[in-house]
N, C-alpha and C positions, 0 to 999 in steps of 0.2 A: 693161251698158256702154254709153257715150254713142257718137254717131257722129262725134267729134271725130278728125281727122287730124293728126298732128304730123309735119310734113315737115321733115327735117334734110338739109341741104346745107351742110356745114362741112368742104370740102376744102382744103388749102392746103400749099404746100411744106414749112413748117416743121412737125414733128412735133408739137409742142405745140399747134399751131392746128387740128390736123385731128381731128375725130372718129374715136375707136377703139373698140374693142369693148367695153372696159371703161366708158368713159362712156356708150356708147349703153345698156349695160345699166342703168346708174344711171338714166337717162332713163325707161326703161320702167319701171322700179320706183316712178318718181315719178308717172308718168302712171297707172300700175294701169289701173283699170276706167274711166278717163275717155276712153278713145279707143286709137287705133292709133299706133304710130311707124313711119314709113318713113324710111329713108336713101338718098339717092342720091349720086351720085360725079360727076356732070356736069350741065351746063346743059340738056342736052335731055330728060334724064330728070326732073329739076326742073319744068321749065315742063309737060311730060306729066302729071304729077301734081299741080300747083299748082291746077288748078280744083277739086279736093276737099279741098285744105289748110283747115284752120282755123287753124293755128299753123305758122308757116314760121321756122326757124332756119337763118339765112344768113351769109354772108361779103358777097354781092351779091346787088343787087336792083334792077333797072331799074325806072322809073316806069311805062313803059308796061305792066309786067308785072300791074299792078293790075286791068287789063281782063279777064285771066283768073282773078283770084284772086276770084270772086264770095263764096266762103265764107268767107275770111280774116279773123279776129279780132284775131290778134296776128302783127305782122313783129318778129323779134328778131334783133339782130345782137351778137356779142363786142365787137366795136370800139368804142372811145371815139370815134375819129374820125368823121366824117360825109361823106366823100369817096365812098363806094361804095353808100349805102344812103338812099333819099329820107327827108328828116326829117318829111314829111307825107304822110298817104296819105288815100284815102276816109273818109268818115264812118263810124265803127264801128270801124276798125281802129285798134289800140295800136301804135306803133313804140316799140322800146325798143332803147336804145343802151347797151352795157355801162359801168357805172361804178364797176367794182371793181379797176380797176389802179392806183389811185393807190399801194396798198401794196406791189405788186410793184416798180413804178419807184421808190418810196421807198427800197427795199432797195438796188437799183442805184446810184442817187445816194450814198447813203451809204456804200456800199463803195469807190465810187470815191473820195470824200471822205477816207475814212481812209486808202486806199492812198496818194494824192497827198501828204497831210500827214506820214505816217510814212516817205515816201520809197522805197516800192516801186517807183514808176516812175522815180524820179530815180536810182537804181542804175545802170540801163542807160544812163544819160548821163554817169557818172562820167569825169573825164578819164583819159586812156590810161595815165597814170604810175601812177595807184592803182587801175585797174579791177580787179585781181584781188583786192584787199582794200580798198575804199573807205571804212574805218570810219570815219577822221579827217574826210574830205572830206563824207561823208554826216551827222556829226554837226552841220553848219551848215545842212543842208537841212530838217531836222523839226520839225515843231511839233505842238501840239494843236488838235484840231477843236473842242473845248469852248473858248466864250468869242470864237469867232469871229463874222462878221456875214454873213448870206446874205439875198440879195434874192431872191425868187421873183417873177418875170414870169408872170401867169397864175395867178391863184388859186381855181382851181375844184377840181373832186374831186381831181384829181391834184397840183394845187400845193399843197392844203391838207393832203394826206396828206405829203408831202414835208416840209413845215414841221412838222408835228407830230411826225415821227421825229426830226428835227434839235433840235427843242426837248428832247428827253429826253437829247441829248448837250450840252444848254447853250451850243447856238447861239441868237445873236439872230436871228430871223427876222422879216422884213418882207416882207408880201404886195401886190402892186401889181396891180390891175385898171382897166378902163376906168370904174369906178366908184368907187374910191376906194384909199386906202393901209390896210393892216391888220396889226396885230400879234395873233397868234392870231386867235380869233374876233371883235376888237373893231377897230372901224372908227377910225383916227385923223382928228382934227379938225385943220384949218388946218396941214396938213404938206406941204412940197415935197418931191417923190420924189426930186429932184436931191440932197438932203442924203444920202438913204440910199444912193444911189448912188456918191456920192463916199466912203464909208466901207466899201463891201461887198468882203468877203474871197471871196465867191462871187455870182456872179449865175447864177440857176438859170432857164431858159426851159421853161415847161410850157404855151406857147400854142398853139392850134388853128391850122389853115389857113384856116379859113372866114371871119375875121372882120378881114379886112384887116390882116394881120399881116406881109406880104410885106417882108423887109428890116427887120425893125423894130430888129434888133441891126445898125446901121450904123457907119460912122465917127465920127459925131456922138455917138451915143450912147456909144461906146467910149472917147471921150475924157472922158466922165464918170466913168469909172471908175479907180480907183488902178490902178498899175503891180503891185501884189500880187494884184489880183483873177483868179479862174479862171472863166471862162465853163462854164455846162455846160446842154447843150440836149438835153432828153427831150420835148419837143413835137412839132414839125414842121419839117422842114428849111427850109420857105420863109422862116422867121423869121429867116435869118443872113444877112447879108450875107458871102459866104465870101471873097471878096475882101478886103474891109475887115478881117476877122478874121486871115485868112493875113498880111496885111501887119504887123499890131499883134504877132502871135505871133511872126513871125520878127524883128522889130525889138525884141522883149522890151517893147513897151509895155503887153502884159498878161502875167500868169505863165503861163498855160496855158489848157487848154480839153478838155472832155470832149464829144464830139458822138455821141450815140446815132443821130440823124438827120441826113440830108444833103440837099442841093439835088436831087440826082439819086440815085435809088435805083432800083436795076434791076426789081424787082418793085412797084414804085409809081409808075406811069406819069401819075398826077395831079401829082407833085410835079417831075416832070422840069422842068430849067431851064438855061437858057445860063450861069447865075451859079454853076455847079457849078465848084469849085476842087479838082482831084484831089491837088494838092500838098499840102493840108492833113494829109492822112495821114503825110507824110514827115517833118512837124515834130517833134522830139524833144519839144516841149512840148504835144503835140496828142495826146489819147488817143481812137480812132475805134472804136465797135462797130457792127456791121450791124444797126439797129434793133432791139435786142435786150433793152432794159431791161424789158420786161414778160414775157422768156420764163419760163416755169414748167411744171412737168410736170402740175400739176394746173389749167392754165389754164380748159379748158373745164369742167371740174368746177365751179370757181368761177364760171362764167358760168351753169351750170344751177343753183346754189345761189342766185344772185342772182334769177334767173327766178321761182323757188319764193318767196323772200321778197318780191318785188315782186308777188306773184300773176299771174304772164303765164302759167302752164301749167295 
């Protein structure tokens, strides 16, 4: 047995984000004779064990803690976002962020789009006169997802995974990044992004919060979208000007929205903002979920599988 110490501090209010006995047992099987696995449940216990740790699996890590982590070789977090763990560390320390979320989030996006297009959400907004059996009214609200056009803003791991799943349903997907415009894996040349925005049935935001994306979707960008467009945000809440979106949805300048992330989230203080508009959740054409697009019972199991694949354990 080597003298590696695998220090696990993965406590979170959401059950699927919290290390449990079954997943811990799986980690111990992976580690085997390579070292010892220690799980802690609070910051004090983590800092007490950190000087001996060679591997740390965490949700949070402060930069000043590196001074205590003299044996550390790997710092790994399940998070895709880079708000709570430093992106750089001392020489010799490998820092790993999760990049397995794309498929989980893609399923949530796909589920919403199918429910929207097939009228599952529209039923609750049927006119009072036909609410008991709105069959005739609903017949004019439904359409096929296949053949529609989606623009994905932020075409990284998550954006591409969303695009791949949508293409299986014959949705025409255009990915837009700071570096260019993409159709699948191919970069398009001499294309103006406005052309794709003007034709979009779906505008999907998969933007991070760390690259100058504040209020990326604002009134100016909304004016480039057709009235039929539905906005979907599964990136970070800072990227949407909620006041502009609220006005557009209320005036039916846009068809609808699905917001999995918000300007202000009770458990994500980094993204708190005075631009939060609580009234958005009350609009009949806006579906809001509590930052849940990646929820999965196997979330941390997938994280450990990724660490094995990337040779971090």
